[in-house]
PQR file of N, CA, C, O and H, with PARSE charges and radii, in Angstrom:
ATOM      1  N   MET A   1     -13.621  -5.221  -9.266 -0.4000 1.5000
ATOM      2  CA  MET A   1     -13.563  -3.811  -9.039 -0.0000 2.0000
ATOM      3  C   MET A   1     -12.871  -3.205 -10.403  0.5500 1.7000
ATOM      4  O   MET A   1     -11.807  -3.650 -10.834 -0.5500 1.4000
ATOM      5  N   GLU A   2     -13.497  -2.285 -10.943 -0.4000 1.5000
ATOM      6  CA  GLU A   2     -13.064  -1.621 -12.089 -0.0000 2.0000
ATOM      7  C   GLU A   2     -12.197  -0.376 -11.915  0.5500 1.7000
ATOM      8  O   GLU A   2     -12.678   0.479 -11.171 -0.5500 1.4000
ATOM      9  H   GLU A   2     -14.361  -1.924 -10.593  0.4000 1.0000
ATOM     10  N   HIS A   3     -11.045  -0.124 -12.444 -0.4000 1.5000
ATOM     11  CA  HIS A   3     -10.259   0.990 -12.381 -0.0000 2.0000
ATOM     12  C   HIS A   3      -9.974   1.477 -13.706  0.5500 1.7000
ATOM     13  O   HIS A   3      -8.835   1.927 -13.826 -0.5500 1.4000
ATOM     14  H   HIS A   3     -10.654  -0.818 -13.048  0.4000 1.0000
ATOM     15  N   ALA A   4     -10.681   1.508 -14.705 -0.4000 1.5000
ATOM     16  CA  ALA A   4     -10.453   1.987 -16.023 -0.0000 2.0000
ATOM     17  C   ALA A   4      -9.767   3.372 -16.130  0.5500 1.7000
ATOM     18  O   ALA A   4      -8.920   3.666 -16.974 -0.5500 1.4000
ATOM     19  H   ALA A   4     -11.607   1.142 -14.608  0.4000 1.0000
ATOM     20  N   SER A   5     -10.227   4.148 -15.199 -0.4000 1.5000
ATOM     21  CA  SER A   5      -9.886   5.765 -15.504 -0.0000 2.0000
ATOM     22  C   SER A   5      -8.558   6.009 -14.771  0.5500 1.7000
ATOM     23  O   SER A   5      -8.131   7.158 -14.887 -0.5500 1.4000
ATOM     24  H   SER A   5     -10.914   3.910 -14.513  0.4000 1.0000
ATOM     25  N   ILE A   6      -7.831   5.172 -14.049 -0.4000 1.5000
ATOM     26  CA  ILE A   6      -6.670   5.386 -13.298 -0.0000 2.0000
ATOM     27  C   ILE A   6      -5.531   4.765 -14.144  0.5500 1.7000
ATOM     28  O   ILE A   6      -5.600   4.083 -15.167 -0.5500 1.4000
ATOM     29  H   ILE A   6      -8.178   4.239 -13.954  0.4000 1.0000
ATOM     30  N   ASN A   7      -4.350   5.239 -13.355 -0.4000 1.5000
ATOM     31  CA  ASN A   7      -3.093   4.743 -14.020 -0.0000 2.0000
ATOM     32  C   ASN A   7      -2.931   3.134 -13.698  0.5500 1.7000
ATOM     33  O   ASN A   7      -3.068   2.607 -12.594 -0.5500 1.4000
ATOM     34  H   ASN A   7      -4.294   5.793 -12.524  0.4000 1.0000
ATOM     35  N   PRO A   8      -2.637   2.552 -14.822 -0.5600 1.5000
ATOM     36  CA  PRO A   8      -2.633   0.925 -14.927  0.2800 2.0000
ATOM     37  C   PRO A   8      -1.847   0.347 -13.660  0.5500 1.7000
ATOM     38  O   PRO A   8      -2.336  -0.629 -13.091 -0.5500 1.4000
ATOM     39  N   SER A   9      -0.638   0.908 -13.184 -0.4000 1.5000
ATOM     40  CA  SER A   9       0.071   0.496 -12.173 -0.0000 2.0000
ATOM     41  C   SER A   9      -0.695   0.745 -11.026  0.5500 1.7000
ATOM     42  O   SER A   9      -0.726  -0.164 -10.196 -0.5500 1.4000
ATOM     43  H   SER A   9      -0.240   1.701 -13.646  0.4000 1.0000
ATOM     44  N   LEU A  10      -1.359   1.838 -10.778 -0.4000 1.5000
ATOM     45  CA  LEU A  10      -2.051   2.222  -9.620 -0.0000 2.0000
ATOM     46  C   LEU A  10      -3.144   1.075  -9.387  0.5500 1.7000
ATOM     47  O   LEU A  10      -3.261   0.416  -8.354 -0.5500 1.4000
ATOM     48  H   LEU A  10      -1.333   2.576 -11.453  0.4000 1.0000
ATOM     49  N   ALA A  11      -3.943   0.959 -10.578 -0.4000 1.5000
ATOM     50  CA  ALA A  11      -4.985   0.040 -10.524 -0.0000 2.0000
ATOM     51  C   ALA A  11      -4.471  -1.373  -9.904  0.5500 1.7000
ATOM     52  O   ALA A  11      -5.037  -1.958  -8.980 -0.5500 1.4000
ATOM     53  H   ALA A  11      -3.848   1.494 -11.417  0.4000 1.0000
ATOM     54  N   SER A  12      -3.347  -1.802 -10.547 -0.4000 1.5000
ATOM     55  CA  SER A  12      -2.817  -3.193 -10.088 -0.0000 2.0000
ATOM     56  C   SER A  12      -2.499  -3.120  -8.655  0.5500 1.7000
ATOM     57  O   SER A  12      -2.773  -4.104  -7.968 -0.5500 1.4000
ATOM     58  H   SER A  12      -2.888  -1.327 -11.298  0.4000 1.0000
ATOM     59  N   ILE A  13      -1.988  -2.145  -8.140 -0.4000 1.5000
ATOM     60  CA  ILE A  13      -1.737  -1.937  -6.602 -0.0000 2.0000
ATOM     61  C   ILE A  13      -3.014  -2.003  -5.897  0.5500 1.7000
ATOM     62  O   ILE A  13      -3.073  -2.633  -4.841 -0.5500 1.4000
ATOM     63  H   ILE A  13      -1.765  -1.346  -8.698  0.4000 1.0000
ATOM     64  N   LEU A  14      -4.180  -1.339  -6.438 -0.4000 1.5000
ATOM     65  CA  LEU A  14      -5.394  -1.402  -5.714 -0.0000 2.0000
ATOM     66  C   LEU A  14      -5.901  -2.735  -5.686  0.5500 1.7000
ATOM     67  O   LEU A  14      -6.252  -3.186  -4.596 -0.5500 1.4000
ATOM     68  H   LEU A  14      -4.132  -0.827  -7.296  0.4000 1.0000
ATOM     69  N   ASP A  15      -6.001  -3.491  -6.792 -0.4000 1.5000
ATOM     70  CA  ASP A  15      -6.365  -4.898  -7.034 -0.0000 2.0000
ATOM     71  C   ASP A  15      -5.528  -5.813  -5.993  0.5500 1.7000
ATOM     72  O   ASP A  15      -6.076  -6.739  -5.396 -0.5500 1.4000
ATOM     73  H   ASP A  15      -5.715  -3.125  -7.677  0.4000 1.0000
ATOM     74  N   GLN A  16      -4.353  -5.536  -5.840 -0.4000 1.5000
ATOM     75  CA  GLN A  16      -3.483  -6.463  -5.006 -0.0000 2.0000
ATOM     76  C   GLN A  16      -3.764  -5.989  -3.521  0.5500 1.7000
ATOM     77  O   GLN A  16      -3.703  -6.825  -2.619 -0.5500 1.4000
ATOM     78  H   GLN A  16      -3.908  -4.784  -6.325  0.4000 1.0000
ATOM     79  N   SER A  17      -4.036  -4.819  -3.277 -0.4000 1.5000
ATOM     80  CA  SER A  17      -4.463  -4.596  -1.885 -0.0000 2.0000
ATOM     81  C   SER A  17      -5.712  -5.176  -1.500  0.5500 1.7000
ATOM     82  O   SER A  17      -5.898  -5.760  -0.432 -0.5500 1.4000
ATOM     83  H   SER A  17      -4.085  -4.140  -4.010  0.4000 1.0000
ATOM     84  N   ASN A  18      -6.648  -4.983  -2.485 -0.4000 1.5000
ATOM     85  CA  ASN A  18      -8.081  -5.699  -2.300 -0.0000 2.0000
ATOM     86  C   ASN A  18      -8.013  -7.089  -2.130  0.5500 1.7000
ATOM     87  O   ASN A  18      -8.690  -7.599  -1.238 -0.5500 1.4000
ATOM     88  H   ASN A  18      -6.498  -4.508  -3.352  0.4000 1.0000
ATOM     89  N   ARG A  19      -7.169  -7.908  -2.980 -0.4000 1.5000
ATOM     90  CA  ARG A  19      -7.108  -9.222  -2.681 -0.0000 2.0000
ATOM     91  C   ARG A  19      -6.451  -9.637  -1.367  0.5500 1.7000
ATOM     92  O   ARG A  19      -6.831 -10.626  -0.740 -0.5500 1.4000
ATOM     93  H   ARG A  19      -6.619  -7.494  -3.705  0.4000 1.0000
ATOM     94  N   ALA A  20      -5.493  -8.880  -0.987 -0.4000 1.5000
ATOM     95  CA  ALA A  20      -4.772  -9.135   0.205 -0.0000 2.0000
ATOM     96  C   ALA A  20      -5.721  -8.942   1.477  0.5500 1.7000
ATOM     97  O   ALA A  20      -5.716  -9.726   2.426 -0.5500 1.4000
ATOM     98  H   ALA A  20      -5.184  -8.076  -1.496  0.4000 1.0000
ATOM     99  N   GLY A  21      -6.519  -7.833   1.391 -0.4000 1.5000
ATOM    100  CA  GLY A  21      -7.588  -7.469   2.446 -0.0000 2.0000
ATOM    101  C   GLY A  21      -8.514  -8.607   2.611  0.5500 1.7000
ATOM    102  O   GLY A  21      -8.887  -8.924   3.741 -0.5500 1.4000
ATOM    103  H   GLY A  21      -6.523  -7.197   0.619  0.4000 1.0000
ATOM    104  N   ARG A  22      -8.904  -9.234   1.574 -0.4000 1.5000
ATOM    105  CA  ARG A  22      -9.991 -10.328   1.612 -0.0000 2.0000
ATOM    106  C   ARG A  22      -9.139 -11.462   2.257  0.5500 1.7000
ATOM    107  O   ARG A  22      -9.663 -12.169   3.118 -0.5500 1.4000
ATOM    108  H   ARG A  22      -8.601  -8.977   0.656  0.4000 1.0000
ATOM    109  N   LYS A  23      -8.055 -11.632   1.938 -0.4000 1.5000
ATOM    110  CA  LYS A  23      -7.153 -12.946   2.571 -0.0000 2.0000
ATOM    111  C   LYS A  23      -6.970 -12.752   3.990  0.5500 1.7000
ATOM    112  O   LYS A  23      -7.059 -13.679   4.794 -0.5500 1.4000
ATOM    113  H   LYS A  23      -7.629 -11.057   1.239  0.4000 1.0000
ATOM    114  N   LEU A  24      -6.687 -11.428   4.341 -0.4000 1.5000
ATOM    115  CA  LEU A  24      -6.339 -11.148   5.618 -0.0000 2.0000
ATOM    116  C   LEU A  24      -7.870 -11.177   6.588  0.5500 1.7000
ATOM    117  O   LEU A  24      -7.876 -11.458   7.786 -0.5500 1.4000
ATOM    118  H   LEU A  24      -6.614 -10.675   3.687  0.4000 1.0000
ATOM    119  N   SER A  25      -8.791 -10.918   5.996 -0.4000 1.5000
ATOM    120  CA  SER A  25     -10.118 -10.943   6.682 -0.0000 2.0000
ATOM    121  C   SER A  25     -10.467 -12.287   7.260  0.5500 1.7000
ATOM    122  O   SER A  25     -11.220 -12.428   8.223 -0.5500 1.4000
ATOM    123  H   SER A  25      -8.786 -10.690   5.022  0.4000 1.0000
ATOM    124  N   VAL A  26      -9.803 -13.386   6.536 -0.4000 1.5000
ATOM    125  CA  VAL A  26     -10.295 -14.728   7.072 -0.0000 2.0000
ATOM    126  C   VAL A  26      -9.248 -15.440   7.700  0.5500 1.7000
ATOM    127  O   VAL A  26      -9.309 -16.669   7.736 -0.5500 1.4000
ATOM    128  H   VAL A  26      -9.191 -13.272   5.753  0.4000 1.0000
ATOM    129  N   THR A  27      -8.103 -14.709   8.301 -0.4000 1.5000
ATOM    130  CA  THR A  27      -7.013 -15.283   9.048 -0.0000 2.0000
ATOM    131  C   THR A  27      -7.387 -15.180  10.522  0.5500 1.7000
ATOM    132  O   THR A  27      -8.276 -14.406  10.877 -0.5500 1.4000
ATOM    133  H   THR A  27      -8.053 -13.711   8.271  0.4000 1.0000
ATOM    134  N   ASN A  28      -6.725 -15.945  11.383 -0.4000 1.5000
ATOM    135  CA  ASN A  28      -6.942 -16.085  12.716 -0.0000 2.0000
ATOM    136  C   ASN A  28      -6.095 -14.558  13.346  0.5500 1.7000
ATOM    137  O   ASN A  28      -5.357 -13.872  12.638 -0.5500 1.4000
ATOM    138  H   ASN A  28      -6.003 -16.573  11.095  0.4000 1.0000
ATOM    139  N   SER A  29      -6.378 -14.295  14.639 -0.4000 1.5000
ATOM    140  CA  SER A  29      -5.818 -13.104  15.131 -0.0000 2.0000
ATOM    141  C   SER A  29      -4.203 -13.289  15.119  0.5500 1.7000
ATOM    142  O   SER A  29      -3.514 -12.301  14.865 -0.5500 1.4000
ATOM    143  H   SER A  29      -6.978 -14.851  15.214  0.4000 1.0000
ATOM    144  N   LYS A  30      -3.621 -14.479  15.375 -0.4000 1.5000
ATOM    145  CA  LYS A  30      -2.027 -14.421  15.396 -0.0000 2.0000
ATOM    146  C   LYS A  30      -1.595 -13.955  13.992  0.5500 1.7000
ATOM    147  O   LYS A  30      -0.791 -13.042  13.805 -0.5500 1.4000
ATOM    148  H   LYS A  30      -4.181 -15.282  15.581  0.4000 1.0000
ATOM    149  N   GLN A  31      -2.256 -14.728  12.939 -0.4000 1.5000
ATOM    150  CA  GLN A  31      -1.753 -14.430  11.647 -0.0000 2.0000
ATOM    151  C   GLN A  31      -1.935 -12.835  11.189  0.5500 1.7000
ATOM    152  O   GLN A  31      -1.101 -12.217  10.527 -0.5500 1.4000
ATOM    153  H   GLN A  31      -2.909 -15.470  13.091  0.4000 1.0000
ATOM    154  N   ARG A  32      -3.110 -12.336  11.646 -0.4000 1.5000
ATOM    155  CA  ARG A  32      -3.320 -10.932  11.467 -0.0000 2.0000
ATOM    156  C   ARG A  32      -2.154 -10.047  12.178  0.5500 1.7000
ATOM    157  O   ARG A  32      -1.547  -9.145  11.601 -0.5500 1.4000
ATOM    158  H   ARG A  32      -3.788 -12.838  12.184  0.4000 1.0000
ATOM    159  N   GLU A  33      -1.931 -10.463  13.568 -0.4000 1.5000
ATOM    160  CA  GLU A  33      -0.892  -9.641  14.094 -0.0000 2.0000
ATOM    161  C   GLU A  33       0.455  -9.665  13.365  0.5500 1.7000
ATOM    162  O   GLU A  33       1.139  -8.654  13.209 -0.5500 1.4000
ATOM    163  H   GLU A  33      -2.424 -11.195  14.037  0.4000 1.0000
ATOM    164  N   GLN A  34       0.755 -10.755  12.975 -0.4000 1.5000
ATOM    165  CA  GLN A  34       1.942 -11.148  12.191 -0.0000 2.0000
ATOM    166  C   GLN A  34       2.222 -10.446  10.878  0.5500 1.7000
ATOM    167  O   GLN A  34       3.346 -10.101  10.513 -0.5500 1.4000
ATOM    168  H   GLN A  34       0.199 -11.576  13.102  0.4000 1.0000
ATOM    169  N   ALA A  35       0.987 -10.249  10.135 -0.4000 1.5000
ATOM    170  CA  ALA A  35       0.888  -9.506   8.965 -0.0000 2.0000
ATOM    171  C   ALA A  35       1.072  -8.023   9.242  0.5500 1.7000
ATOM    172  O   ALA A  35       1.859  -7.301   8.629 -0.5500 1.4000
ATOM    173  H   ALA A  35       0.074 -10.529  10.431  0.4000 1.0000
ATOM    174  N   ILE A  36       0.240  -7.629  10.261 -0.4000 1.5000
ATOM    175  CA  ILE A  36       0.326  -6.086  10.548 -0.0000 2.0000
ATOM    176  C   ILE A  36       1.773  -5.752  11.000  0.5500 1.7000
ATOM    177  O   ILE A  36       2.237  -4.640  10.749 -0.5500 1.4000
ATOM    178  H   ILE A  36      -0.399  -8.215  10.759  0.4000 1.0000
ATOM    179  N   GLY A  37       2.436  -6.614  11.608 -0.4000 1.5000
ATOM    180  CA  GLY A  37       3.729  -6.450  12.278 -0.0000 2.0000
ATOM    181  C   GLY A  37       4.689  -6.471  10.928  0.5500 1.7000
ATOM    182  O   GLY A  37       5.670  -5.738  11.052 -0.5500 1.4000
ATOM    183  H   GLY A  37       2.059  -7.518  11.813  0.4000 1.0000
ATOM    184  N   ALA A  38       4.609  -7.079   9.825 -0.4000 1.5000
ATOM    185  CA  ALA A  38       5.341  -7.168   8.914 -0.0000 2.0000
ATOM    186  C   ALA A  38       5.030  -5.988   7.906  0.5500 1.7000
ATOM    187  O   ALA A  38       5.908  -5.618   7.128 -0.5500 1.4000
ATOM    188  H   ALA A  38       3.812  -7.675   9.724  0.4000 1.0000
ATOM    189  N   MET A  39       3.798  -5.407   7.921 -0.4000 1.5000
ATOM    190  CA  MET A  39       3.627  -4.213   7.272 -0.0000 2.0000
ATOM    191  C   MET A  39       4.300  -3.043   8.001  0.5500 1.7000
ATOM    192  O   MET A  39       4.954  -2.198   7.390 -0.5500 1.4000
ATOM    193  H   MET A  39       3.084  -5.708   8.554  0.4000 1.0000
ATOM    194  N   ALA A  40       4.132  -3.026   9.224 -0.4000 1.5000
ATOM    195  CA  ALA A  40       5.020  -1.889   9.957 -0.0000 2.0000
ATOM    196  C   ALA A  40       6.412  -2.003   9.809  0.5500 1.7000
ATOM    197  O   ALA A  40       7.098  -0.984   9.739 -0.5500 1.4000
ATOM    198  H   ALA A  40       3.601  -3.712   9.720  0.4000 1.0000
ATOM    199  N   THR A  41       6.879  -3.055   9.756 -0.4000 1.5000
ATOM    200  CA  THR A  41       8.542  -3.189   9.565 -0.0000 2.0000
ATOM    201  C   THR A  41       8.692  -2.713   8.229  0.5500 1.7000
ATOM    202  O   THR A  41       9.580  -1.877   8.060 -0.5500 1.4000
ATOM    203  H   THR A  41       6.322  -3.884   9.813  0.4000 1.0000
ATOM    204  N   ALA A  42       7.972  -3.088   7.182 -0.4000 1.5000
ATOM    205  CA  ALA A  42       8.300  -2.709   5.870 -0.0000 2.0000
ATOM    206  C   ALA A  42       8.082  -1.165   5.520  0.5500 1.7000
ATOM    207  O   ALA A  42       8.699  -0.595   4.620 -0.5500 1.4000
ATOM    208  H   ALA A  42       7.251  -3.767   7.320  0.4000 1.0000
ATOM    209  N   ILE A  43       7.044  -0.504   6.415 -0.4000 1.5000
ATOM    210  CA  ILE A  43       6.908   0.842   6.196 -0.0000 2.0000
ATOM    211  C   ILE A  43       8.037   1.719   6.975  0.5500 1.7000
ATOM    212  O   ILE A  43       8.441   2.817   6.590 -0.5500 1.4000
ATOM    213  H   ILE A  43       6.543  -0.967   7.146  0.4000 1.0000
ATOM    214  N   ARG A  44       8.464   1.045   8.122 -0.4000 1.5000
ATOM    215  CA  ARG A  44       9.656   1.730   8.781 -0.0000 2.0000
ATOM    216  C   ARG A  44      10.777   1.738   7.746  0.5500 1.7000
ATOM    217  O   ARG A  44      11.306   2.766   7.323 -0.5500 1.4000
ATOM    218  H   ARG A  44       8.136   0.153   8.434  0.4000 1.0000
ATOM    219  N   THR A  45      11.087   0.498   7.380 -0.4000 1.5000
ATOM    220  CA  THR A  45      12.273   0.190   6.468 -0.0000 2.0000
ATOM    221  C   THR A  45      12.215   1.186   5.248  0.5500 1.7000
ATOM    222  O   THR A  45      13.285   1.589   4.791 -0.5500 1.4000
ATOM    223  H   THR A  45      10.657  -0.337   7.724  0.4000 1.0000
ATOM    224  N   ALA A  46      11.185   1.548   4.771 -0.4000 1.5000
ATOM    225  CA  ALA A  46      11.028   2.321   3.663 -0.0000 2.0000
ATOM    226  C   ALA A  46      10.573   3.792   3.831  0.5500 1.7000
ATOM    227  O   ALA A  46      10.269   4.517   2.884 -0.5500 1.4000
ATOM    228  H   ALA A  46      10.316   1.221   5.142  0.4000 1.0000
ATOM    229  N   ALA A  47      10.558   4.166   5.168 -0.4000 1.5000
ATOM    230  CA  ALA A  47      10.279   5.563   5.430 -0.0000 2.0000
ATOM    231  C   ALA A  47      10.728   6.627   4.823  0.5500 1.7000
ATOM    232  O   ALA A  47       9.984   7.565   4.537 -0.5500 1.4000
ATOM    233  H   ALA A  47      10.805   3.577   5.938  0.4000 1.0000
ATOM    234  N   GLN A  48      12.132   6.602   4.525 -0.4000 1.5000
ATOM    235  CA  GLN A  48      12.900   7.526   3.999 -0.0000 2.0000
ATOM    236  C   GLN A  48      12.444   7.720   2.478  0.5500 1.7000
ATOM    237  O   GLN A  48      12.243   8.841   2.008 -0.5500 1.4000
ATOM    238  H   GLN A  48      12.736   5.839   4.758  0.4000 1.0000
ATOM    239  N   ASP A  49      12.312   6.650   1.815 -0.4000 1.5000
ATOM    240  CA  ASP A  49      11.814   6.710   0.432 -0.0000 2.0000
ATOM    241  C   ASP A  49      10.533   7.035   0.343  0.5500 1.7000
ATOM    242  O   ASP A  49      10.164   7.669  -0.646 -0.5500 1.4000
ATOM    243  H   ASP A  49      12.475   5.740   2.196  0.4000 1.0000
ATOM    244  N   ILE A  50       9.707   6.707   1.245 -0.4000 1.5000
ATOM    245  CA  ILE A  50       8.182   7.181   1.349 -0.0000 2.0000
ATOM    246  C   ILE A  50       8.356   8.551   1.280  0.5500 1.7000
ATOM    247  O   ILE A  50       7.886   9.135   0.304 -0.5500 1.4000
ATOM    248  H   ILE A  50      10.007   6.192   2.048  0.4000 1.0000
ATOM    249  N   LEU A  51       9.037   9.271   2.269 -0.4000 1.5000
ATOM    250  CA  LEU A  51       8.896  10.632   2.501 -0.0000 2.0000
ATOM    251  C   LEU A  51       9.540  11.528   1.019  0.5500 1.7000
ATOM    252  O   LEU A  51       9.044  12.546   0.537 -0.5500 1.4000
ATOM    253  H   LEU A  51       9.419   8.796   3.063  0.4000 1.0000
ATOM    254  N   GLU A  52      10.564  10.905   0.607 -0.4000 1.5000
ATOM    255  CA  GLU A  52      11.088  11.528  -0.545 -0.0000 2.0000
ATOM    256  C   GLU A  52      10.049  11.520  -1.681  0.5500 1.7000
ATOM    257  O   GLU A  52       9.829  12.525  -2.357 -0.5500 1.4000
ATOM    258  H   GLU A  52      10.966  10.078   0.999  0.4000 1.0000
ATOM    259  N   ALA A  53       9.417  10.340  -1.864 -0.4000 1.5000
ATOM    260  CA  ALA A  53       8.288  10.260  -2.934 -0.0000 2.0000
ATOM    261  C   ALA A  53       7.259  11.259  -2.617  0.5500 1.7000
ATOM    262  O   ALA A  53       6.778  11.900  -3.551 -0.5500 1.4000
ATOM    263  H   ALA A  53       9.596   9.523  -1.314  0.4000 1.0000
ATOM    264  N   ASN A  54       6.853  11.474  -1.395 -0.4000 1.5000
ATOM    265  CA  ASN A  54       5.901  12.447  -0.950 -0.0000 2.0000
ATOM    266  C   ASN A  54       6.403  13.881  -1.480  0.5500 1.7000
ATOM    267  O   ASN A  54       5.725  14.632  -2.181 -0.5500 1.4000
ATOM    268  H   ASN A  54       7.244  10.953  -0.635  0.4000 1.0000
ATOM    269  N   THR A  55       7.655  14.120  -1.043 -0.4000 1.5000
ATOM    270  CA  THR A  55       8.158  15.496  -1.340 -0.0000 2.0000
ATOM    271  C   THR A  55       8.129  15.772  -2.698  0.5500 1.7000
ATOM    272  O   THR A  55       7.795  16.901  -3.057 -0.5500 1.4000
ATOM    273  H   THR A  55       8.206  13.510  -0.474  0.4000 1.0000
ATOM    274  N   LEU A  56       8.472  14.788  -3.642 -0.4000 1.5000
ATOM    275  CA  LEU A  56       8.350  14.848  -5.034 -0.0000 2.0000
ATOM    276  C   LEU A  56       7.023  15.082  -5.555  0.5500 1.7000
ATOM    277  O   LEU A  56       6.842  15.881  -6.473 -0.5500 1.4000
ATOM    278  H   LEU A  56       8.744  13.870  -3.351  0.4000 1.0000
ATOM    279  N   ASP A  57       5.974  14.350  -4.953 -0.4000 1.5000
ATOM    280  CA  ASP A  57       4.549  14.608  -5.332 -0.0000 2.0000
ATOM    281  C   ASP A  57       4.006  16.014  -5.019  0.5500 1.7000
ATOM    282  O   ASP A  57       3.303  16.631  -5.819 -0.5500 1.4000
ATOM    283  H   ASP A  57       6.122  13.701  -4.206  0.4000 1.0000
ATOM    284  N   LEU A  58       4.395  16.524  -3.722 -0.4000 1.5000
ATOM    285  CA  LEU A  58       4.173  17.770  -3.322 -0.0000 2.0000
ATOM    286  C   LEU A  58       4.660  18.895  -4.254  0.5500 1.7000
ATOM    287  O   LEU A  58       3.973  19.870  -4.559 -0.5500 1.4000
ATOM    288  H   LEU A  58       4.966  16.023  -3.072  0.4000 1.0000
ATOM    289  N   GLU A  59       5.942  18.654  -4.682 -0.4000 1.5000
ATOM    290  CA  GLU A  59       6.686  19.651  -5.571 -0.0000 2.0000
ATOM    291  C   GLU A  59       5.944  19.729  -6.977  0.5500 1.7000
ATOM    292  O   GLU A  59       5.702  20.799  -7.535 -0.5500 1.4000
ATOM    293  H   GLU A  59       6.499  17.862  -4.435  0.4000 1.0000
ATOM    294  N   ALA A  60       5.609  18.480  -7.490 -0.4000 1.5000
ATOM    295  CA  ALA A  60       4.947  18.425  -8.822 -0.0000 2.0000
ATOM    296  C   ALA A  60       3.552  19.026  -8.708  0.5500 1.7000
ATOM    297  O   ALA A  60       3.147  19.740  -9.626 -0.5500 1.4000
ATOM    298  H   ALA A  60       5.805  17.610  -7.037  0.4000 1.0000
ATOM    299  N   SER A  61       2.750  18.773  -7.586 -0.4000 1.5000
ATOM    300  CA  SER A  61       1.546  19.448  -7.661 -0.0000 2.0000
ATOM    301  C   SER A  61       1.503  20.869  -7.388  0.5500 1.7000
ATOM    302  O   SER A  61       0.428  21.468  -7.382 -0.5500 1.4000
ATOM    303  H   SER A  61       3.079  18.193  -6.841  0.4000 1.0000
ATOM    304  N   ARG A  62       2.603  21.442  -7.161 -0.4000 1.5000
ATOM    305  CA  ARG A  62       2.792  22.929  -7.159 -0.0000 2.0000
ATOM    306  C   ARG A  62       3.062  23.570  -8.199  0.5500 1.7000
ATOM    307  O   ARG A  62       2.826  24.774  -8.301 -0.5500 1.4000
ATOM    308  H   ARG A  62       3.476  20.955  -7.165  0.4000 1.0000
ATOM    309  N   GLU A  63       3.625  22.822  -9.175 -0.4000 1.5000
ATOM    310  CA  GLU A  63       3.922  23.136 -10.505 -0.0000 2.0000
ATOM    311  C   GLU A  63       2.814  23.167 -11.698  0.5500 1.7000
ATOM    312  O   GLU A  63       3.151  23.452 -12.846 -0.5500 1.4000
ATOM    313  H   GLU A  63       3.816  21.844  -9.092  0.4000 1.0000
TER
END
């Protein structure tokens, strides 16, 4: 997948997500449930940081 026209760090994240998705697609249901649970925990743990970053993005878009 080519991401030449986007931010290099975003391209890296997209590539990592793509690879993780391919790995997840060949796991059994217990492994997928564990992975999804870990992702949910990570999102809950980082919720405040995510909300703050979203607020900064919104403010920047208004400028």
